[in-house]
BAKOL-888500 format. One record per residue (C-alpha): residue number from 1; x, y, z. Coordinates in steps of 0.1 Angstrom, whole numbers, plus 5000, padded with zeros to 4 digits. Layout:
BEGIN
[NUM,[X,Y,Z]]
...
END
This chain:
BEGIN
[1,[8421,8527,0333]]
[2,[8422,8562,0319]]
[3,[8394,8576,0340]]
[4,[8388,8578,0377]]
[5,[8350,8573,0373]]
[6,[8352,8535,0375]]
[7,[8373,8526,0405]]
[8,[8356,8493,0416]]
[9,[8351,8462,0396]]
[10,[8330,8435,0414]]
[11,[8346,8403,0422]]
[12,[8329,8369,0417]]
[13,[8299,8369,0440]]
[14,[8298,8406,0446]]
[15,[8267,8426,0440]]
[16,[8268,8451,0411]]
[17,[8283,8484,0417]]
[18,[8249,8501,0413]]
[19,[8235,8480,0442]]
[20,[8263,8491,0464]]
[21,[8258,8527,0456]]
[22,[8221,8526,0462]]
[23,[8223,8505,0493]]
[24,[8247,8526,0513]]
[25,[8277,8549,0513]]
[26,[8306,8544,0489]]
[27,[8339,8549,0507]]
[28,[8367,8562,0486]]
[29,[8403,8563,0495]]
[30,[8427,8571,0467]]
[31,[8456,8548,0464]]
[32,[8480,8577,0457]]
[33,[8469,8593,0490]]
[34,[8476,8561,0509]]
[35,[8511,8559,0493]]
[36,[8517,8596,0501]]
[37,[8509,8591,0538]]
[38,[8529,8558,0539]]
[39,[8560,8576,0524]]
[40,[8556,8609,0543]]
[41,[8556,8592,0577]]
[42,[8592,8580,0575]]
[43,[8602,8613,0560]]
[44,[8587,8632,0589]]
[45,[8604,8608,0613]]
[46,[8638,8612,0596]]
[47,[8636,8650,0596]]
[48,[8624,8651,0632]]
[49,[8651,8628,0645]]
[50,[8679,8646,0627]]
[51,[8666,8681,0636]]
[52,[8659,8672,0672]]
[53,[8694,8658,0676]]
[54,[8710,8689,0661]]
[55,[8690,8712,0683]]
[56,[8691,8694,0717]]
[57,[8719,8667,0715]]
[58,[8744,8682,0692]]
[59,[8776,8673,0711]]
[60,[8767,8638,0720]]
[61,[8750,8631,0686]]
[62,[8780,8643,0665]]
[63,[8808,8629,0687]]
[64,[8830,8601,0672]]
[65,[8854,8576,0687]]
[66,[8884,8596,0673]]
[67,[8873,8630,0686]]
[68,[8876,8648,0653]]
[69,[8854,8677,0641]]
[70,[8819,8665,0630]]
[71,[8789,8686,0622]]
[72,[8761,8661,0614]]
[73,[8749,8630,0634]]
[74,[8748,8597,0617]]
[75,[8714,8581,0613]]
[76,[8721,8555,0640]]
[77,[8730,8583,0664]]
[78,[8701,8605,0655]]
[79,[8675,8578,0657]]
[80,[8687,8551,0681]]
[81,[8707,8569,0708]]
[82,[8680,8591,0723]]
[83,[8647,8583,0739]]
[84,[8625,8609,0722]]
[85,[8639,8603,0687]]
[86,[8637,8565,0691]]
[87,[8601,8566,0702]]
[88,[8591,8589,0673]]
[89,[8609,8568,0647]]
[90,[8593,8535,0660]]
[91,[8559,8551,0659]]
[92,[8561,8564,0623]]
[93,[8576,8531,0610]]
[94,[8548,8512,0627]]
[95,[8522,8536,0613]]
[96,[8535,8536,0578]]
[97,[8536,8499,0575]]
[98,[8498,8495,0580]]
[99,[8485,8510,0548]]
[100,[8502,8483,0529]]
[101,[8486,8454,0547]]
[102,[8452,8463,0564]]
[103,[8426,8467,0537]]
[104,[8400,8440,0540]]
[105,[8381,8440,0573]]
[106,[8400,8472,0583]]
[107,[8377,8482,0612]]
[108,[8378,8447,0627]]
[109,[8416,8444,0624]]
[110,[8421,8479,0638]]
[111,[8403,8473,0671]]
[112,[8417,8438,0674]]
[113,[8452,8453,0680]]
[114,[8443,8469,0714]]
[115,[8424,8438,0723]]
[116,[8455,8417,0718]]
[117,[8476,8443,0737]]
[118,[8452,8443,0766]]
[119,[8451,8405,0769]]
[120,[8488,8401,0765]]
[121,[8496,8428,0792]]
[122,[8472,8414,0817]]
[123,[8481,8378,0811]]
[124,[8519,8385,0811]]
[125,[8515,8404,0844]]
[126,[8496,8376,0860]]
[127,[8521,8350,0850]]
[128,[8554,8367,0855]]
[129,[8548,8398,0877]]
[130,[8519,8387,0899]]
[131,[8532,8399,0933]]
[132,[8544,8433,0922]]
[133,[8515,8439,0897]]
[134,[8488,8431,0923]]
[135,[8503,8449,0953]]
[136,[8485,8479,0967]]
[137,[8495,8507,0990]]
[138,[8476,8492,1020]]
[139,[8489,8457,1015]]
[140,[8456,8439,1014]]
[141,[8448,8407,0994]]
[142,[8444,8415,0957]]
[143,[8442,8390,0928]]
[144,[8441,8411,0896]]
[145,[8464,8439,0884]]
[146,[8449,8473,0875]]
[147,[8453,8484,0839]]
[148,[8479,8510,0849]]
[149,[8500,8483,0867]]
[150,[8496,8457,0839]]
[151,[8504,8480,0811]]
[152,[8526,8508,0825]]
[153,[8544,8491,0853]]
[154,[8567,8467,0834]]
[155,[8590,8471,0804]]
[156,[8577,8442,0783]]
[157,[8541,8451,0787]]
[158,[8547,8488,0782]]
[159,[8565,8481,0749]]
[160,[8538,8458,0736]]
[161,[8511,8482,0745]]
[162,[8528,8512,0728]]
[163,[8534,8491,0697]]
[164,[8498,8480,0692]]
[165,[8485,8515,0700]]
[166,[8509,8529,0674]]
[167,[8499,8503,0648]]
[168,[8462,8508,0653]]
[169,[8463,8547,0653]]
[170,[8463,8555,0616]]
[171,[8438,8529,0605]]
[172,[8415,8540,0634]]
[173,[8416,8576,0622]]
[174,[8407,8562,0587]]
[175,[8377,8544,0603]]
[176,[8366,8577,0618]]
[177,[8366,8593,0584]]
[178,[8347,8563,0571]]
[179,[8320,8568,0598]]
[180,[8317,8605,0589]]
[181,[8310,8595,0553]]
[182,[8288,8567,0564]]
[183,[8265,8588,0585]]
[184,[8264,8616,0559]]
[185,[8254,8592,0531]]
[186,[8231,8570,0552]]
[187,[8210,8592,0575]]
[188,[8181,8615,0565]]
[189,[8201,8645,0577]]
[190,[8183,8673,0595]]
[191,[8201,8703,0610]]
[192,[8203,8686,0644]]
[193,[8215,8653,0628]]
[194,[8243,8671,0610]]
[195,[8254,8686,0642]]
[196,[8254,8652,0659]]
[197,[8275,8637,0631]]
[198,[8301,8664,0633]]
[199,[8301,8662,0671]]
[200,[8306,8624,0669]]
[201,[8335,8628,0645]]
[202,[8352,8654,0667]]
[203,[8348,8632,0698]]
[204,[8361,8602,0679]]
[205,[8393,8621,0670]]
[206,[8397,8634,0705]]
[207,[8392,8600,0720]]
[208,[8420,8586,0698]]
[209,[8443,8615,0706]]
[210,[8437,8610,0743]]
[211,[8445,8572,0740]]
[212,[8477,8580,0722]]
[213,[8486,8606,0749]]
[214,[8480,8584,0779]]
[215,[8497,8554,0762]]
[216,[8529,8571,0751]]
[217,[8534,8596,0780]]
[218,[8532,8576,0813]]
[219,[8524,8591,0847]]
[220,[8561,8589,0856]]
[221,[8571,8608,0825]]
[222,[8546,8637,0828]]
[223,[8518,8632,0853]]
[224,[8497,8663,0844]]
[225,[8497,8654,0807]]
[226,[8490,8618,0814]]
[227,[8461,8627,0836]]
[228,[8447,8652,0811]]
[229,[8449,8626,0783]]
[230,[8431,8601,0805]]
[231,[8403,8625,0812]]
[232,[8400,8634,0775]]
[233,[8399,8598,0765]]
[234,[8373,8588,0791]]
[235,[8350,8618,0786]]
[236,[8352,8617,0748]]
[237,[8348,8579,0747]]
[238,[8316,8579,0768]]
[239,[8301,8609,0749]]
[240,[8310,8594,0715]]
[241,[8293,8561,0723]]
[242,[8262,8579,0735]]
[243,[8259,8601,0704]]
[244,[8267,8571,0681]]
[245,[8239,8551,0697]]
[246,[8216,8581,0691]]
[247,[8227,8584,0654]]
[248,[8222,8547,0648]]
[249,[8185,8550,0657]]
[250,[8178,8581,0635]]
[251,[8157,8577,0603]]
[252,[8178,8565,0573]]
[253,[8175,8571,0536]]
[254,[8175,8533,0530]]
[255,[8157,8504,0547]]
[256,[8175,8491,0578]]
[257,[8191,8458,0570]]
[258,[8195,8428,0594]]
[259,[8231,8436,0602]]
[260,[8224,8473,0606]]
[261,[8198,8464,0632]]
[262,[8222,8440,0649]]
[263,[8248,8467,0650]]
[264,[8227,8493,0667]]
[265,[8213,8469,0692]]
[266,[8248,8458,0702]]
[267,[8261,8494,0703]]
[268,[8234,8502,0729]]
[269,[8242,8471,0748]]
[270,[8280,8477,0749]]
[271,[8275,8514,0758]]
[272,[8253,8505,0787]]
[273,[8277,8478,0799]]
[274,[8306,8503,0795]]
[275,[8289,8530,0815]]
[276,[8277,8507,0843]]
[277,[8312,8492,0846]]
[278,[8328,8526,0848]]
[279,[8304,8536,0877]]
[280,[8314,8503,0895]]
[281,[8351,8510,0889]]
[282,[8349,8544,0904]]
[283,[8329,8531,0934]]
[284,[8353,8502,0941]]
[285,[8384,8525,0937]]
[286,[8369,8550,0962]]
[287,[8360,8522,0986]]
[288,[8394,8506,0984]]
[289,[8412,8539,0992]]
[290,[8387,8547,1020]]
[291,[8386,8513,1037]]
[292,[8414,8491,1023]]
[293,[8393,8460,1024]]
[294,[8406,8427,1009]]
[295,[8395,8419,0974]]
[296,[8379,8453,0967]]
[297,[8408,8464,0945]]
[298,[8403,8432,0925]]
[299,[8367,8442,0919]]
[300,[8380,8476,0907]]
[301,[8405,8459,0883]]
[302,[8377,8436,0870]]
[303,[8355,8466,0864]]
[304,[8383,8483,0845]]
[305,[8387,8452,0823]]
[306,[8350,8453,0814]]
[307,[8352,8491,0806]]
[308,[8381,8484,0782]]
[309,[8365,8452,0766]]
[310,[8331,8468,0762]]
[311,[8347,8499,0745]]
[312,[8366,8476,0721]]
[313,[8334,8456,0715]]
[314,[8315,8488,0708]]
[315,[8341,8498,0681]]
[316,[8340,8463,0667]]
[317,[8304,8469,0656]]
[318,[8319,8488,0627]]
[319,[8323,8454,0611]]
[320,[8286,8452,0607]]
[321,[8282,8488,0597]]
[322,[8307,8485,0568]]
[323,[8298,8449,0558]]
[324,[8287,8459,0523]]
[325,[8307,8491,0518]]
[326,[8335,8495,0492]]
[327,[8369,8507,0499]]
[328,[8383,8521,0467]]
[329,[8421,8522,0466]]
[330,[8424,8543,0435]]
[331,[8426,8549,0399]]
[332,[8439,8521,0377]]
[333,[8436,8493,0403]]
[334,[8415,8462,0396]]
END
């Protein structure tokens, strides 16, 4: 194509482009921008790893087996020999791979990754690390591991969790941008509605940054940072869900469709379940620390699971919100 005006050609069974434009937001993502991000991530990782090695690990990174003068680290030394560089490189490679694969059902695929990570970590801990994962400081009976024990206490689970969080990060930020466009094009925007949309977008970004922070910096690495990331994630998550529920019930420019109505009902349901479970989790945690009763920590862990699963389910409602939306991948693609 010579023009960028026509970026979507309906497939067999699709409604005409005019129907999509009049029935909801048209979500545009230029293919060249996707390619630019996909290529820029490994470039950033390469420059960071080499630069960091030169600045902080010069002697060990440039040493050779024959002890001759050397002034630059090899790629294997700069990337693979040091913890910080290795983590950064693995993260950018995981992030840059996703724009090539996750296009259809992007929102659903994105939130499915943490769901898989959660189920794997809890299941693996129960099967192979049951005693150490369920032990508590007061040595009472406990039958479920807490999330911190299941995810952060063991090498295999920790690596799987970091991998799925890294993989889901970039697409999730894209989904946040989709939502910003979606609300702006769907709602009858008043001044207060615009403020709520911008607040929801900011909270969504902060929630994801908090999740990345608490996932990649464990409490043993840097407890103050881990604690701050956890607080940011929890606070922004709850407030984001509340504001999103509010937005979903505001007047719209177009008639509310069946799936839109289903989405907002389930958003409210999952938010209420999430909030109630969080209250129960705090209650059981405080009671366990105060009284050390058998089984109370299990109830705390179970409440934690419901908090996580209801949060994931809330974000999965994006599948209904974007069921008829078009993701344009750029000029000249058919």
